[in-house]
C-alpha positions in Angstrom: 16.4 -21.0 7.8 12.6 -20.8 8.5 13.0 -17.3 10.0 14.8 -16.2 6.9 12.1 -17.7 4.7 9.5 -15.8 6.8 11.0 -12.5 5.5 10.9 -13.5 1.9 8.1 -12.6 -0.5 4.9 -14.6 -0.4 4.3 -16.2 -3.8 0.9 -17.7 -2.9 -1.2 -15.4 -5.2 0.9 -16.6 -8.2 0.4 -20.3 -7.2 -3.3 -20.1 -6.4 -4.5 -18.0 -9.3 -3.2 -18.7 -12.8 -5.2 -15.8 -14.2 -3.4 -13.4 -11.7 -0.1 -15.0 -12.6 -0.6 -14.4 -16.3 -1.7 -10.8 -15.8 1.3 -10.2 -13.5 3.8 -11.5 -16.1 2.2 -9.7 -19.0 2.0 -6.4 -17.1 5.7 -6.8 -16.1 6.9 -7.2 -19.6 4.7 -4.4 -20.9 5.9 -2.2 -18.0 9.5 -2.7 -19.0 8.7 -1.4 -22.4 6.7 1.5 -21.0 9.7 2.6 -18.9 11.9 2.5 -21.9 9.7 5.0 -23.6 9.3 7.3 -20.5 13.0 7.7 -20.1 13.7 7.9 -23.8 11.2 10.7 -24.3 12.8 12.6 -21.4 16.2 12.2 -23.0 14.8 13.0 -26.4 13.2 16.3 -25.2 16.4 17.3 -23.3 18.5 16.6 -26.5 16.2 18.8 -28.6 15.9 21.7 -26.0 18.8 21.4 -23.5 16.1 22.5 -20.9 15.2 20.8 -17.7 12.0 22.9 -17.6 11.0 21.5 -21.0 11.5 18.0 -19.7 9.3 18.8 -16.7 6.6 20.1 -19.0 6.2 16.6 -20.5 4.6 15.6 -17.2 2.8 18.9 -16.6 1.2 18.9 -20.1 -0.3 15.5 -19.5 -1.7 16.3 -16.1 -5.3 17.4 -17.0 -5.8 14.7 -19.7 -4.5 12.1 -17.3 -6.9 13.2 -14.5 -9.8 13.1 -16.9 -8.8 9.7 -18.2 -8.2 8.3 -14.7 -11.6 9.4 -13.5 -13.5 8.4 -16.6 -11.6 5.2 -16.9 -12.7 4.3 -13.3 -16.3 5.0 -14.3 -15.9 2.7 -17.3 -14.5 0.0 -15.1 -17.5 0.2 -12.8 -20.0 0.0 -15.7 -18.6 -2.4 -18.3 -16.6 -5.6 -18.6 -13.3 -4.7 -17.1 -11.4 -7.1 -19.3 -12.7 -5.2 -22.4 -12.0 -1.8 -21.0 -8.4 -2.8 -20.2 -8.0 -4.2 -23.8 -9.1 -1.0 -25.4 -6.8 1.1 -23.2 -3.9 -1.2 -24.1 -4.7 -0.8 -27.8 -4.6 3.0 -27.6 -1.2 2.9 -25.9 0.1 0.4 -28.5 -1.0 2.6 -31.4 0.5 5.8 -29.9 3.8 4.2 -29.1 3.9 2.7 -32.6 3.4 6.2 -34.1 6.2 7.6 -31.9 8.6 4.9 -33.2 7.5 5.6 -36.8 8.0 9.3 -36.5 11.4 8.8 -35.0 12.6 6.3 -37.6 11.5 8.7 -40.4 13.1 11.7 -38.8 9.8 13.6 -38.4 9.6 13.8 -34.7 9.3 17.2 -33.1 9.0 18.3 -29.5 5.3 18.8 -30.0 4.8 15.3 -31.3 6.7 14.0 -28.2 4.4 16.0 -26.0 1.2 15.0 -27.7 2.0 11.3 -27.9 3.3 11.2 -24.3 -0.1 12.7 -23.2 -2.0 10.1 -25.2 0.1 7.2 -23.7 -0.2 8.5 -20.1 -4.0 8.9 -20.5 -4.5 5.5 -21.9 -2.2 4.0 -19.2 -4.3 5.7 -16.5 -7.5 3.9 -17.8 -5.7 0.6 -18.1 -4.0 0.8 -14.7 -7.2 1.7 -12.9 -9.1 -1.1 -14.6 -6.4 -3.8 -14.1 -6.0 -2.9 -10.4 -9.8 -3.2 -9.9 -9.6 -6.6 -11.5 -7.1 -8.1 -9.0 -9.6 -8.6 -6.0 -11.8 -10.7 -8.4 -8.9 -13.0 -9.1 -7.6 -13.7 -5.5 -9.1 -13.7 -2.0 -8.9 -10.7 0.3 -6.3 -12.3 2.6 -3.8 -12.4 -0.3 -4.2 -8.8 -1.4 -1.2 -7.5 0.5 1.0 -10.4 -0.9 -0.3 -9.5 -4.4 0.7 -5.8 -3.8 4.2 -7.0 -2.8 4.4 -9.0 -6.0 3.4 -6.0 -8.0 6.2 -4.2 -6.2 8.6 -6.8 -7.6 7.1 -6.2 -11.0 7.5 -2.5 -10.7 11.0 -2.9 -9.4 11.9 -5.0 -12.4 10.3 -2.6 -14.9 11.9 0.5 -13.5 15.2 -1.2 -12.8 15.6 -2.7 -16.2 13.7 -0.2 -18.4 15.6 3.0 -17.6 19.0 1.3 -17.5 18.4 -0.3 -20.9 17.0 3.0 -22.2 20.1 4.9 -21.2 22.4 2.4 -22.9 20.2 2.1 -26.0 20.0 5.9 -26.5 23.7 6.2 -26.0 24.6 3.4 -28.4 21.8 3.3 -31.0 19.6 6.4 -30.7 15.9 6.8 -29.9 14.1 4.7 -32.6 15.2 1.3 -31.3 14.0 2.1 -27.8 10.5 3.0 -28.9 10.3 0.0 -31.2 11.2 -2.4 -28.4 8.4 -1.0 -26.3 6.0 -1.8 -29.1 7.1 -5.4 -29.2 7.0 -5.8 -25.4 3.5 -4.4 -25.3 2.2 -7.5 -27.1 2.5 -9.5 -23.9 -0.2 -7.4 -22.3 -2.7 -8.3 -25.0 -2.0 -12.0 -24.5 -2.7 -11.9 -20.7 -5.8 -9.8 -21.0 -7.3 -12.0 -23.8 -7.0 -15.1 -21.5 -9.1 -13.5 -18.7 -12.8 -14.3 -18.3 -15.4 -11.6 -18.7 -15.4 -9.4 -15.5 -18.5 -7.4 -15.1 -18.6 -5.3 -11.9 -20.7 -6.5 -9.0 -23.5 -4.7 -7.4 -25.6 -1.8 -8.8 -24.1 -0.5 -12.0 -24.2 3.3 -12.8 -23.5 4.4 -16.4 -20.5 6.6 -16.8 -21.4 10.3 -16.4 -22.1 12.9 -13.8 -24.3 10.6 -11.7 -21.5 8.0 -11.5 -18.9 10.7 -10.6 -21.1 12.2 -7.9 -21.7 8.7 -6.4 -18.0 8.2 -6.2 -17.4 11.6 -4.7 -20.1 11.0 -2.0 -18.4 7.7 -1.1 -15.0 9.3 -0.9 -16.3 12.1 1.3 -17.3 9.4 3.9 -14.1 7.4 3.4 -11.6 9.3 5.6 -9.0 6.6 5.6 -8.9 6.6 1.8 -8.8 10.3 1.6 -5.9 10.5 4.1 -3.7 8.1 2.1 -4.4 10.2 -1.0 -3.3 13.4 0.8 -0.1 11.8 2.2 0.9 10.4 -1.2 0.3 13.8 -2.9 2.6 15.4 -0.4 5.3 12.8 -0.9 5.1 12.9 -4.7 4.9 16.7 -5.0 7.9 17.5 -2.8 9.9 14.3 -3.0 10.0 13.4 -6.7 13.3 14.4 -8.3 13.0 12.3 -11.5 12.8 15.4 -13.8 16.3 16.5 -12.6 18.1 13.3 -13.7 18.9 14.2 -17.3 20.6 17.4 -16.1 22.4 15.7 -13.3 24.1 13.4 -15.8 25.4 16.4 -17.6 26.2 18.8 -14.8 26.6 17.6 -11.2 27.2 13.9 -11.3 28.4 13.5 -14.9 28.0 10.4 -17.1 25.3 11.7 -19.4 22.4 9.5 -20.5 23.9 6.4 -18.8 23.8 8.1 -15.4 20.2 9.1 -16.0 19.3 5.5 -16.5 21.3 4.3 -13.5 19.7 6.9 -11.1 16.2 5.9 -12.3 17.0 2.2 -11.9 18.4 2.8 -8.4 14.9 3.7 -7.2 13.7 0.4 -8.6 16.5 -1.5 -6.9 15.1 -0.4 -3.5 11.5 -1.3 -4.6 12.6 -4.7 -5.8 14.7 -5.5 -2.7 12.0 -4.4 -0.3 9.4 -6.5 -2.2 11.6 -9.6 -2.0 11.9 -9.1 1.8 8.2 -8.3 2.3 7.2 -11.6 4.0 6.7 -9.9 7.4 5.6 -6.6 5.9 2.5 -8.0 4.3 1.3 -9.5 7.6 1.6 -6.2 9.6 -2.1 -5.3 10.2 -1.8 -1.6 11.1 -1.6 -0.2 7.6 -2.2 3.4 8.5 0.9 3.5 10.8 2.8 1.6 8.1 2.0 4.3 5.5 3.0 7.2 7.9 6.3 5.7 8.8 7.2 4.6 5.3 6.5 8.0 3.8 8.5 9.8 6.6 11.4 7.4 5.7 10.9 8.4 2.0 11.2 12.0 2.9 14.5 11.3 4.8 15.8 9.5 1.7 15.1 12.4 -0.6 16.7 14.8 1.9 19.8 12.6 1.8 19.8 12.7 -2.0 19.7 16.5 -1.9 22.7 16.5 0.4 24.6 14.3 -2.0 23.8 16.7 -4.9 24.9 19.7 -2.8 28.3 18.0 -2.1 28.6 17.4 -5.8 27.8 20.9 -6.7 30.3 22.3 -4.3 33.1 20.0 -5.6 32.3 20.7 -9.2 34.6 17.9 -10.4 32.2 15.9 -12.7 31.5 16.4 -16.4 29.3 14.6 -18.9 32.4 12.6 -20.0 34.0 12.4 -16.6 31.5 11.1 -14.0 32.1 11.3 -10.3 31.6 7.6 -9.4 31.6 8.0 -5.7 28.8 10.6 -5.8 26.8 8.5 -8.2 27.0 5.6 -5.8 25.9 7.7 -2.9 23.0 9.2 -4.9 21.9 5.6 -5.9 22.0 4.5 -2.2 19.7 7.4 -1.3 17.4 6.7 -4.2 17.3 3.0 -3.4 16.2 3.8 0.1 13.5 6.1 -1.2 12.3 3.3 -3.5 12.2 0.8 -0.7 10.2 3.0 1.7 7.8 4.1 -1.1 7.1 0.5 -1.9 6.3 -0.4 1.7 3.8 2.5 1.7 2.4 1.3 -1.7 1.8 -2.2 -0.4 -0.4 -0.8 2.4 -2.1 1.8 0.3 -3.0 -0.7 -2.5 -4.3 -3.2 0.0 -6.4 -0.6 1.8 -7.9 0.5 -1.5 -8.7 -3.1 -2.6 -10.0 -4.4 0.7 -11.9 -1.4 2.1 -13.7 -0.2 -1.0 -16.7 -2.3 -2.3 -16.5 -3.8 -5.8 -19.2 -1.5 -7.1 -17.0 1.6 -6.3 -13.6 0.0 -6.9 -13.1 1.2 -10.4 -14.0 4.8 -9.6 -11.8 4.9 -6.5 -9.0 3.2 -8.3 -9.3 5.9 -11.0 -8.9 8.6 -8.3 -6.1 6.6 -6.8 -4.3 6.4 -10.2 -4.8 10.1 -10.7 -3.1 10.7 -7.3 -0.3 8.2 -7.8 0.5 9.4 -11.3 -0.6 13.0 -11.0 1.4 13.7 -7.9 4.8 13.1 -9.6 3.7 15.4 -12.4 3.0 18.2 -10.0 6.3 17.2 -8.4 8.0 17.6 -11.8 6.7 21.1 -12.0 7.9 21.9 -8.5 11.4 20.4 -9.0 11.9 21.7 -12.6 10.8 25.2 -11.8 12.6 25.5 -8.5 15.8 24.0 -10.0 15.6 26.6 -12.8 15.5 29.6 -10.4 17.8 28.1 -7.7 20.0 25.1 -8.2 19.6 21.4 -9.0 20.3 20.3 -5.5 17.8 22.6 -3.8 14.4 20.9 -4.7 15.1 17.5 -3.1 16.8 19.1 -0.1 13.8 21.3 0.7 11.3 18.7 -0.5 12.6 16.0 1.9 12.2 18.3 4.9 8.6 19.3 3.8 7.6 15.6 3.4 8.8 14.6 6.9 7.2 17.7 8.5 3.8 17.6 6.8 3.3 13.9 7.2 4.2 14.0 10.9 1.7 16.8 11.3 -1.1 14.9 9.5 -0.4 11.8 11.5 -1.0 13.6 14.8 -4.4 15.0 13.5 -5.9 11.7 12.2 -6.2 9.0 14.9 -8.7 6.9 12.8 -6.1 6.6 10.0 -3.3 5.9 12.4 -5.4 3.0 14.0 -6.5 1.5 10.6 -6.7 -2.3 11.1 -6.3 -4.5 8.0 -8.3 -7.3 9.7 -11.3 -5.0 9.9 -10.9 -2.8 6.8 -13.0 0.4 6.9 -12.8 3.1 4.1 
């Protein structure tokens, strides 16, 4: 029994820090609503255009604004009260989602409105995410950071598992307006948890947002080879191993089942994330985080490769339609995606812990801003890769090729960077 408990998730951060517990609960509820909107916008655009490329352009159009928001948001978090910065970012997201719901209910939504409001929401979320992540090390001690990352994996798993599944069902049964409205309601929880935090001014020398602050952050990053390497590895994984943009078309063409299948596929990733977080008791105590990232991302590439194989089999059989899904293929695809979610979550635990432990507080906001740009920007580049390649080839080809590229490129980088390979969490060095 004790051995089994040793594999289960460590809840110590929630017990020892009420402030962290409140922020974790609020972010989880708001995250569910955010996932509702992400999936619903994808389905909405596909319904208006019948184009996978148009769906991929949601992510691509928001890439530059999101990069700017992430970088500038990190500078704000290093210069001002992080609680206040997070509250302002949440307010912008709340207003944009409210406008999206209003336009939909009144029948005035257009594809351009969907693009513009998606950009605003993603930019505001970049600022908020960078700031909230920089807050965490101020709420709990360093030896609990890995456990906190695993708890955030549970939160992410719940949000991505529940949000897309509910979105698919709601769109199929009630349309788009209700989904956006529920997101607006759930976002209120984030305001409640942020209001209860104390003022959180950054420690150390404060540099006002601007070119000097950006240059200081860049100089630090140039000397932080471990941080740079985890960025590069994550960009590779997300660029070549992110098939999310294909899901709406898969529910219509290869796997069948329409919007419900889209939600199920997206939720399958979260099932893996959630399960691996629940069983993270031993994972969070593994001290060689560089090796952990390498192996987890290689496993991620193998999972995406398996997903591509499943789609190839489905394309060759050609038996599924939107109203007649191939259940066996959907299950196989979900298994592959769950494995990808589990391996990505293990990598995320080590990457987040490295960021929070090895980077000093005075730089944490800026580096978290860059980290958010990488984490959220990589999938957008991946959406362009998958959407464009699927348009000129076939839906199964991007994940098949992408999985091979992820495995090969990460293995090559691992051989060339011994310092990253030997990174020790007990002696964190950026």
